[in-house]
C-alpha positions, 0 to 999 in steps of 0.5 A: 282316155289316153291321158287317163292311161298315161296317169295310170302308168305314171304310178309315182304321181298318185296314191295306191287308192287313187291308182286302183280307183282310176285303173278299174274305172278306165278298164270298165269304160274301155271294155264297154267301149270295146263291146259296143264296136262292130264292123258293118260291110257292104255288100250287106250279105257279108254281115251274115256270111263273111265271104267274098270273091276276089277282085270285088269292092268291099266297104267297111263301116265302124258302128256303135252297136248300141245306137247303130251310129257310125263312129269317127276317129277309130283306128282300124287294122287290116291284116292279110293272110297272103303276101300283102301289106297290112293297112291301118285307117281311121274311121270317118262317119261321113265316108266309109272305107272302101277297098278292092280285094286283091287277086286270090291267085289260082285256087288260092283262098285268103283271109282278111282280119279286121280289128281295132288298132288299140295300140295306136288308139291308146298310144301304147300297148296297154291291152294286157294291162287293161284286160281287153280282148280286141274285137276282130272280124274276118272275111274269107276271100275266094277266087272266082270260078273255084271248083267245089265238091259237095259231100251231098250230105248234112251231118245232123247230130241226132236230128232225124230230119231230112235236109236234102232239099235245103242243101240243094237250094244252098248249093245253087245259091252258093254257085250263083253268089260266088261264081263257083262250079260244083263238080261230080268228081272230087279229084276235079275240085279245089274245095270241099263243102259240107254242112253241119246241123246240130241242136242244144237243149236245156234238159232241166227246168227249175219248175214246170212253169218254165218251158223246155228250150231248144236251139238249132245251128246251121254251119257251113264249112269249106275245106281245101281238098289238097291240104285238108285245111279248113277254109271257112266255118261259119254259123249261117243260121240259128233258131230256137223254140220252146215247149212246155211238155217235151224237149223233143218237140221244141227241137223239131220246131227249131229245126224246121225253122232253121231250114228256112232261115238257112236258105234265106241267109245264103240265097238273099 
C-alpha cells in the first residue's frame, strides 16, 4: 500500500490514465480497510458504554470487523484531553495493549481519543488526498466517588410511556459500576445525569405490503454542573419494531423493548 501511494505522489512516473486508475483503486481499498477496523475493550462493558473510572486497567484490541480477528501492525494513536503525553503503539494479535488510566483529579473528567495513526501507517499525510476519514473511538474517564445529581425525569419526545422504574434501575447500576454517589441537593453534585428517549418512524410506505417501522433510542447524558459542559452523551440502547397497520403500534413495541434493553446494557 505504501509503495502504491509513493507511486501516486510521483506523478511524473506515469500517464494520466494510469494515475487515475491506481488512485481510485488505492482510495477504494483504503476506505474499505478503514471501515473494517474496530477497537474492542476489556472490560467488555466499555464496548456498549465507553466510560470508566480512573486508575483502572484498560485493554484495547484492534479487530477486523468482518472476520472478528485481531489485527497486527496497526499504528494506534491515543490522545488525552488532560495534560498527559499522547501515545502511539502498534497492534499485536498475540498480545493486547493494556494501560493504567491516569488519575482524573478531584471532580475532573477527561476523554481518551483512540484512532488509527494513518500518518505513520502510510508514512505521510495522505488522508485528505485519499478522502479517508479515520475511525476513532472515545472513552470517558471519571473519578471514583463522583457525586451525581439526577434530574429524576426522562425526556420522552412524545412517547407517552412511563420510564421511572427503568431510571431507578439505571441509577442504581450506575452508582455500583462507577463508584458514584447520588445526592439530593444539586449544589452538592459534580455532574448532572439525564436520559433522553426518542423515536423515529417511517410515516410513508411504498405499498401496503410494506410495514411501518419505528426505531427507539435511549441516550445517557452527563453534564458538568459548574461549567454546563457536556461530559458524556451516548446511545446505550436501540430497538426497532414493525407493524403493518399502525405506526403508533410499532412505536409502542419499540419503546417497550427499549426499556429492557437499556437496563441490561448498563446493569450487566
